[in-house]
C-alpha positions in Angstrom: -57.4 -146.3 370.3 -55.2 -149.1 369.0 -58.1 -151.6 369.2 -60.3 -149.2 367.2 -57.6 -148.7 364.6 -57.0 -152.5 364.3 -60.7 -153.2 363.8 -61.0 -150.5 361.1 -57.8 -151.7 359.4 -59.0 -155.3 359.3 -62.3 -154.2 357.9 -60.5 -152.1 355.2 -58.4 -155.2 354.2 -61.6 -157.3 353.9 -63.3 -154.7 351.8 -60.2 -154.5 349.5 -60.2 -158.3 349.1 -63.9 -158.2 348.2 -63.3 -155.5 345.6 -60.4 -157.6 344.2 -62.7 -160.7 343.9 -65.7 -158.8 342.4 -63.7 -156.9 339.8 -61.9 -160.1 338.7 -65.1 -162.0 338.5 -67.0 -159.3 336.5 -64.3 -159.2 333.8 -64.4 -163.0 333.5 -68.2 -163.1 333.4 -68.2 -160.5 330.5 -67.1 -163.2 328.0 -64.0 -164.9 326.6 -61.1 -162.4 327.1 -59.2 -164.0 324.3 -61.9 -163.2 321.8 -62.1 -159.7 323.2 -58.4 -159.3 322.6 -58.1 -160.9 319.2 -61.5 -159.9 317.9 -64.5 -161.9 316.8 -63.0 -162.9 313.5 -59.9 -164.6 315.1 -59.3 -168.2 314.3 -59.1 -170.9 316.9 -55.3 -171.1 316.5 -55.1 -167.4 317.2 -57.2 -167.8 320.3 -55.0 -170.6 321.6 -51.9 -168.4 321.1 -53.6 -165.4 322.9 -54.8 -167.6 325.8 -51.3 -169.0 326.3 -49.6 -165.5 325.9 -51.8 -163.9 328.5 -52.1 -166.9 330.9 -55.8 -167.3 330.1 -55.4 -171.1 329.6 -54.7 -171.6 333.3 -57.5 -172.4 335.8 -59.5 -169.3 336.8 -58.6 -169.8 340.5 -54.9 -169.8 339.6 -55.3 -166.7 337.6 -57.1 -165.0 340.4 -54.5 -165.7 343.1 -51.7 -164.8 340.7 -53.4 -161.4 340.2 -53.9 -160.9 343.9 -50.3 -161.6 344.7 -49.1 -159.4 341.9 -51.4 -156.6 342.9 -50.1 -156.8 346.5 -46.6 -156.3 345.1 -47.7 -153.3 343.0 -48.0 -155.1 339.7 -51.5 -154.3 338.4 -51.1 -156.1 335.1 -50.1 -154.9 331.6 -52.4 -153.0 329.2 -53.6 -154.9 326.1 -54.1 -151.6 324.4 -51.0 -149.5 325.4 -48.6 -152.4 326.1 -47.6 -150.6 329.3 -48.0 -151.5 332.9 -51.4 -150.5 334.2 -49.8 -148.9 337.3 -47.8 -146.5 335.0 -50.9 -145.5 333.1 -52.7 -144.7 336.4 -49.7 -142.8 337.8 -49.4 -140.7 334.6 -53.1 -139.6 334.8 -53.5 -139.4 338.5 -52.6 -135.6 338.8 -55.6 -134.6 336.7 -58.0 -136.7 338.8 -56.5 -135.7 342.1 -56.6 -132.0 341.1 -60.2 -132.3 340.0 -61.2 -134.0 343.2 -59.5 -131.4 345.4 -61.1 -128.6 343.4 -64.5 -130.1 343.8 -64.0 -130.6 347.5 -62.8 -127.0 348.0 -65.9 -125.7 346.1 -68.2 -127.9 348.2 -66.7 -126.9 351.5 -66.7 -123.1 350.7 -70.3 -123.4 349.6 -71.8 -125.9 352.0 -70.4 -124.5 355.3 -71.6 -120.9 354.9 -75.0 -122.0 353.7 -75.3 -124.5 356.5 -74.4 -121.8 359.1 -77.0 -119.3 357.6 -79.7 -122.0 357.5 -79.1 -122.9 361.2 -79.2 -119.2 362.2 -82.5 -118.9 360.5 -84.0 -122.3 361.5 -87.5 -122.7 360.3 -87.5 -119.7 358.0 -88.1 -119.6 354.3 -84.3 -119.4 353.8 -83.8 -122.5 355.8 -86.5 -124.4 353.8 -85.0 -123.1 350.6 -81.6 -124.4 351.5 -83.0 -127.8 352.4 -84.8 -127.9 349.0 -81.6 -127.1 347.2 -80.0 -130.0 349.2 -82.7 -132.4 348.0 -82.4 -131.3 344.4 -78.6 -131.6 344.5 -78.9 -135.1 345.9 -81.3 -136.2 343.1 -79.7 -134.4 340.1 -77.6 -136.7 337.9 -74.1 -135.4 337.6 -73.7 -136.1 333.9 -76.9 -134.1 333.2 -75.7 -131.1 335.3 -72.4 -131.3 333.4 -74.1 -131.1 330.1 -76.2 -128.1 331.2 -73.0 -126.3 332.4 -71.3 -127.1 329.1 -74.2 -125.7 327.1 -74.7 -122.6 329.3 -71.2 -121.4 330.3 -69.2 -123.0 327.6 -71.2 -122.9 324.4 -73.7 -120.0 325.0 -71.6 -117.6 327.1 -68.1 -118.8 326.2 -66.8 -118.1 329.7 -65.2 -121.4 330.4 -63.6 -124.2 328.4 -65.8 -127.3 327.9 -63.0 -129.9 327.7 -59.4 -130.4 328.6 -57.3 -128.8 331.3 -54.7 -126.9 329.4 -55.4 -124.0 331.8 -56.6 -123.8 335.4 -60.1 -122.8 334.3 -60.6 -126.1 332.7 -61.2 -127.5 336.2 -64.0 -125.1 337.1 -67.0 -126.7 335.4 -66.2 -130.3 336.3 -65.2 -129.2 339.8 -68.6 -127.5 340.2 -70.4 -130.7 339.0 -68.4 -132.8 341.5 -69.0 -130.3 344.3 -72.8 -130.2 343.6 -73.0 -133.9 344.5 -71.2 -133.3 347.8 -72.8 -130.0 348.9 -76.1 -131.5 350.1 -74.5 -133.9 352.7 -72.0 -131.3 353.9 -74.6 -128.6 354.1 -77.1 -130.7 356.1 -74.4 -131.9 358.4 -73.2 -128.3 359.0 -76.8 -127.1 359.6 -77.6 -129.9 362.1 -74.4 -129.4 364.0 -74.9 -125.6 364.2 -78.5 -126.0 365.4 -77.4 -128.3 368.2 -74.5 -126.0 369.0 -76.5 -122.8 369.1 -79.0 -124.5 371.5 -76.4 -125.6 373.9 -75.6 -124.2 377.4 -72.2 -122.8 376.6 -73.7 -120.7 373.8 -76.3 -119.3 376.2 -73.5 -118.5 378.6 -71.6 -116.7 375.8 -74.7 -114.7 375.0 -75.1 -113.8 378.7 -71.5 -112.5 378.8 -72.5 -110.1 376.0 -70.4 -111.6 373.2 -71.2 -110.4 369.7 -73.3 -112.7 367.4 -70.4 -113.1 365.0 -68.1 -114.2 367.8 -70.6 -116.6 369.2 -71.3 -118.2 365.8 -67.8 -118.3 364.3 -65.6 -118.7 367.4 -67.7 -120.9 369.6 -70.5 -122.7 367.8 -68.7 -123.4 364.5 -65.7 -124.8 366.2 -67.8 -127.8 367.5 -70.2 -128.0 364.6 -67.4 -128.2 362.0 -65.6 -131.2 363.5 -67.8 -133.9 361.9 -67.8 -131.9 358.7 -64.0 -132.0 358.5 -64.1 -135.7 359.1 -66.8 -136.5 356.5 -64.9 -134.4 353.9 -62.5 -137.2 353.5 -65.3 -139.6 352.6 -66.7 -137.0 350.2 -63.3 -136.7 348.5 -63.4 -140.5 348.0 -66.9 -140.2 346.4 -65.6 -137.5 344.1 -62.5 -139.5 343.0 -64.6 -142.6 342.4 -67.2 -140.6 340.5 -64.7 -139.0 338.3 -65.3 -141.7 335.7 -68.5 -140.0 334.6 -67.3 -136.4 335.0 -64.0 -137.0 333.1 -65.9 -138.7 330.3 -68.4 -135.8 330.0 -65.6 -133.1 330.0 -63.0 -135.2 328.1 -60.4 -135.0 330.9 -57.6 -137.4 330.4 -57.5 -138.6 334.0 -57.9 -142.0 335.8 -61.6 -142.0 335.4 -61.4 -141.4 331.6 -58.8 -144.2 331.5 -61.3 -146.5 333.1 -64.0 -145.6 330.6 -61.6 -145.9 327.7 -60.4 -149.3 328.9 -64.0 -150.6 329.3 -65.0 -149.5 325.8 -61.9 -151.1 324.2 -61.9 -154.3 326.3 -58.6 -153.5 328.0 -59.5 -155.7 331.0 -56.2 -155.5 333.0 -56.5 -151.7 333.1 -60.2 -152.0 334.0 -59.3 -154.2 337.0 -56.4 -151.9 337.9 -58.6 -148.7 337.8 -61.4 -150.3 339.8 -58.9 -151.5 342.4 -57.1 -148.2 342.6 -60.2 -146.1 343.1 -61.6 -148.6 345.6 -58.4 -148.6 347.7 -58.3 -144.7 347.6 -61.9 -144.6 348.8 -61.3 -147.2 351.5 -58.2 -145.3 352.7 -60.1 -142.0 352.9 -63.0 -143.7 354.7 -60.5 -145.1 357.2 -59.0 -141.7 357.6 -62.5 -140.3 358.3 -63.1 -142.9 361.0 -59.8 -142.0 362.7 -60.6 -138.3 362.6 -64.0 -139.0 364.1 -62.4 -141.1 366.8 -60.0 -138.3 367.6 -62.7 -135.7 367.7 -65.2 -137.9 369.6 -63.6 -140.3 372.2 -66.9 -142.1 372.6 -66.4 -143.8 369.2 -63.2 -145.5 370.4 -65.1 -147.6 372.9 -67.7 -148.7 370.3 
């Protein structure tokens, strides 16, 4: 188990370093940062002052290693726009993004698991094929398009739910549904396949021979084994939701980490862009590592791989 954990931890560190490198390189390839800060009408003297003030006059390699060392110490840079540490900006907006992600995950699990169970119990039926069709549609549907449909339908036409902001709890409902819709197909297919295998196993046939009720067989015996990989993969899905919050928070005007990232991109606040990309990537990597560990605990065969 320790060797498995060490391999996964090393891989996580390498992926994090790759994200650091790519995010730093992309901001530099986008153009002269001094011009982005000062504006296209700035004079050469102004640009010289800006480059010296923000350390942009140093070699790119030196800038990169300084940023990596600072990031490792928790210093993610200082915002050009807000004149505050980027870490403080992320910390202030994190509760909205985290609440949104957890809401989406809860909706996805409460929807995908029952539908997956019902599809497995009716394998090959019209209901089963309909569920798989929904999974395909959900996988292909752009999240921003679904968000706009929900805003028009439930917000503007019916007036049931707010279309922006999170002043009350119902502000999380529409964006949570959009996030959940992207995760439901994978969770539903995984639940269905696990239940199909479980219902065809020997111990289920033994349970039927003992005269156990169908509900007890499905919920007490089959679901216990089928749900194990679903619980593990839920951590990965939460990572997808948090990283995908940039689009959803922009559509619904939620002032979370994702919206902070979009705002920083549109206003050339590159230190915050780098910080948001790094933060979301590290969260996703950590959740993926957690999923690997859960899978290893649930399936000992993975520890030897």
